[in-house]
Kinemage of the C-alpha trace (Angstrom):
@kinemage 1
@onewidth
@group {chain A} dominant
@subgroup {mainchain}
@vectorlist {calphas} color= white
{ca met a 1} P -78.145 86.298 -65.388
{ca pro a 2} L -81.150 84.092 -64.768
{ca lys a 3} L -83.772 85.385 -62.346
{ca thr a 4} L -83.407 82.367 -59.996
{ca ser a 5} L -79.659 82.954 -59.710
{ca lys a 6} L -80.262 86.614 -58.973
{ca val a 7} L -82.742 85.874 -56.132
{ca gly a 8} L -80.467 83.103 -54.822
{ca leu a 9} L -77.573 85.553 -54.754
{ca gln a 10} L -79.566 88.197 -53.000
{ca leu a 11} L -80.833 85.746 -50.408
{ca phe a 12} L -77.289 84.526 -49.780
{ca gly a 13} L -76.139 88.181 -49.415
{ca ala a 14} L -78.883 88.900 -46.905
{ca val a 15} L -78.027 85.823 -44.813
{ca ala a 16} L -74.302 86.564 -44.879
{ca leu a 17} L -74.905 90.247 -43.877
{ca thr a 18} L -77.280 89.192 -41.050
{ca ala a 19} L -74.739 86.673 -39.750
{ca ala a 20} L -71.964 89.352 -39.908
{ca leu a 21} L -74.198 91.854 -38.079
{ca leu a 22} L -75.081 89.340 -35.313
{ca gly a 23} L -71.391 88.438 -34.902
{ca val a 24} L -70.226 91.997 -34.595
{ca lys a 25} L -73.077 92.769 -32.114
{ca gly a 26} L -72.281 89.661 -30.000
{ca tyr a 27} L -68.551 90.594 -29.946
{ca asp a 28} L -69.448 94.182 -28.879
{ca glu a 29} L -71.736 93.008 -26.091
{ca thr a 30} L -69.088 90.503 -24.787
{ca thr a 31} L -66.375 93.167 -24.819
{ca arg a 32} L -68.616 95.698 -23.055
{ca tyr a 33} L -69.544 93.144 -20.400
{ca his a 34} L -65.935 92.322 -19.631
{ca arg a 35} L -64.974 95.952 -19.515
{ca asp a 36} L -67.868 96.974 -17.231
{ca ser a 37} L -67.705 93.948 -14.974
{ca pro a 38} L -64.148 93.605 -13.627
{ca ala a 39} L -63.120 90.338 -12.057
{ca pro a 40} L -62.881 90.284 -8.301
{ca gln a 41} L -59.567 91.531 -6.933
{ca val a 42} L -59.271 89.566 -3.692
{ca arg a 43} L -56.840 90.917 -1.071
{ca his a 44} L -56.268 88.469 1.864
{ca val a 45} L -56.027 90.122 5.251
{ca thr a 46} L -54.222 88.113 7.879
{ca gln a 47} L -55.913 87.625 11.258
{ca gly a 48} L -55.814 90.721 13.532
{ca gln a 49} L -54.590 93.033 10.736
{ca ala a 50} L -56.405 96.008 9.221
{ca ala a 51} L -56.717 96.849 5.545
{ca ala a 52} L -58.111 99.790 3.627
{ca leu a 53} L -60.975 99.337 1.211
{ca gly a 54} L -62.858 102.261 -0.191
{ca asn a 55} L -62.904 105.143 2.259
{ca ala a 56} L -62.306 103.200 5.425
{ca lys a 57} L -59.838 100.816 7.138
{ca trp a 58} L -61.389 97.516 8.152
{ca arg a 59} L -60.283 95.005 10.844
{ca leu a 60} L -61.998 91.741 11.761
{ca leu a 61} L -62.270 91.483 15.524
{ca asp a 62} L -64.062 88.215 16.064
{ca val a 63} L -66.126 85.429 14.453
{ca ala a 64} L -67.926 83.167 16.784
{ca ala a 65} L -71.120 81.050 16.935
{ca met a 66} L -74.059 83.079 18.397
{ca ala a 67} L -74.704 82.117 22.063
{ca his a 68} L -78.433 81.184 21.466
{ca gln a 69} L -78.865 79.191 18.291
{ca pro a 70} L -82.411 78.928 16.781
{ca gln a 71} L -83.812 75.406 17.049
{ca asp a 72} L -85.601 75.503 13.634
{ca thr a 73} L -82.285 75.292 11.615
{ca pro a 74} L -80.204 72.399 13.028
{ca asp a 75} L -78.085 72.170 9.898
{ca arg a 76} L -76.973 75.796 10.163
{ca val a 77} L -75.068 77.742 12.733
{ca ile a 78} L -75.562 81.488 13.159
{ca leu a 79} L -72.200 83.233 13.284
{ca gln a 80} L -71.721 86.580 14.972
{ca ile a 81} L -69.060 88.704 13.381
{ca glu a 82} L -67.508 91.778 14.995
{ca leu a 83} L -65.899 94.154 12.515
{ca glu a 84} L -64.204 97.466 13.177
{ca ala a 85} L -64.074 100.290 10.680
{ca thr a 86} L -62.203 103.558 10.762
{ca ala a 87} L -63.055 106.239 8.178
{ca leu a 88} L -60.060 107.443 6.176
{ca asn a 89} L -61.717 110.618 4.994
{ca ala a 90} L -65.006 112.485 5.190
{ca glu a 91} L -66.588 110.052 2.568
{ca gly a 92} L -66.154 107.167 5.015
{ca lys a 93} L -69.105 108.362 7.146
{ca tyr a 94} L -71.541 106.991 4.438
{ca tyr a 95} L -70.750 103.369 5.346
{ca thr a 96} L -73.179 103.686 8.317
{ca ser a 97} L -76.103 104.386 5.921
{ca ser a 98} L -74.950 102.732 2.682
{ca leu a 99} L -73.505 99.547 3.963
{ca pro a 100} L -70.737 97.492 2.291
{ca gly a 101} L -71.408 94.057 0.986
{ca phe a 102} L -70.834 91.532 3.766
{ca tyr a 103} L -70.577 87.822 2.836
{ca met a 104} L -69.188 84.666 4.406
{ca ala a 105} L -67.368 82.324 2.024
{ca asp a 106} L -65.700 78.911 2.006
{ca lys a 107} L -62.669 77.841 0.022
{ca ser a 108} L -64.766 76.365 -2.836
{ca gly a 109} L -66.374 79.720 -3.533
{ca arg a 110} L -69.889 79.276 -1.875
{ca thr a 111} L -71.106 82.408 -0.194
{ca trp a 112} L -73.678 83.279 2.478
{ca leu a 113} L -74.948 86.714 3.117
{ca ala a 114} L -74.003 88.421 6.420
{ca gln a 115} L -76.508 90.956 7.675
{ca ala a 116} L -75.508 94.033 9.779
{ca thr a 117} L -77.487 94.014 13.050
{ca lys a 118} L -75.616 96.824 14.628
{ca thr a 119} L -73.804 99.694 12.930
{ca pro a 120} L -72.034 102.765 14.422
{ca lys a 121} L -74.128 105.913 14.652
{ca glu a 122} L -71.314 107.894 13.026
{ca leu a 123} L -68.072 106.901 11.349
{ca leu a 124} L -65.613 109.804 11.594
{ca pro a 125} L -62.010 109.942 10.274
{ca gly a 126} L -59.679 108.443 12.787
{ca val a 127} L -62.419 107.246 15.123
{ca pro a 128} L -63.105 103.425 15.038
{ca gly a 129} L -66.674 102.279 14.797
{ca arg a 130} L -68.010 98.693 15.283
{ca phe a 131} L -70.214 96.681 13.115
{ca thr a 132} L -71.957 93.514 14.356
{ca leu a 133} L -72.994 91.074 11.605
{ca leu a 134} L -74.941 87.771 11.643
{ca ser a 135} L -74.660 84.990 9.020
{ca ala a 136} L -76.158 81.526 8.798
{ca val a 137} L -73.485 79.029 7.641
{ca pro a 138} L -73.782 75.247 7.256
{ca thr a 139} L -72.668 73.430 10.448
{ca glu a 140} L -69.873 71.536 8.742
{ca leu a 141} L -68.336 74.777 7.420
{ca val a 142} L -68.414 76.851 10.580
{ca asn a 143} L -64.602 76.880 11.081
{ca gln a 144} L -63.847 77.379 7.393
{ca ala a 145} L -66.072 80.307 6.495
{ca glu a 146} L -64.314 83.632 6.098
{ca leu a 147} L -65.642 87.116 5.935
{ca met a 148} L -65.560 88.848 2.482
{ca leu a 149} L -66.073 92.593 2.412
{ca trp a 150} L -67.051 94.453 -0.723
{ca pro a 151} L -67.214 98.301 -1.146
{ca ser a 152} L -70.962 98.152 -1.696
{ca glu a 153} L -73.791 95.622 -1.562
{ca tyr a 154} L -74.136 95.952 -5.316
{ca glu a 155} L -70.540 95.000 -5.990
{ca gly a 156} L -70.938 92.176 -3.455
{ca arg a 157} L -73.920 90.764 -5.296
{ca leu a 158} L -72.237 90.899 -8.667
{ca glu a 159} L -68.842 89.740 -7.083
{ca gln a 160} L -66.809 92.284 -9.034
{ca gly a 161} L -64.094 94.770 -8.174
{ca pro a 162} L -61.964 94.975 -5.019
{ca val a 163} L -62.718 92.715 -2.075
{ca leu a 164} L -61.127 91.989 1.301
{ca arg a 165} L -61.049 88.419 2.538
{ca phe a 166} L -60.237 88.146 6.184
{ca asp a 167} L -58.333 84.930 7.160
{ca arg a 168} L -59.386 83.063 10.272
């Protein structure tokens, strides 16, 4: 076999093996991503009802515009959200120190962070505790934004796993 054919065949083999390696590696990464990042499992909670998520049962008490709105953001309304949690077991007490992911969301999928301004000192099994949250939402969406509750801030940021969406 001529030397140029031999070099050409070796070059073709190297390119083919490199392409195959990159294809297998890409497939593996994609499969691993989908396995480790589950799609959100949204459970709608009707108004006034409670639903379990993680180690607690959650109930939305009220969503209303804060009484004194800041003047520097006329295109946004600060919503005050009252949320009640009851620990289902001893692990539920950790929600006072390691907060769940609180977000307000509209029907099109846009989200706004909701910050806890008041949390219960202790969350004991069978004893309800109250969370007060604040969230800045665009003025035109005040009546459409709904609370979404993720088991942790991390899962909320990634929007993966189980989530409660409280209807208004």
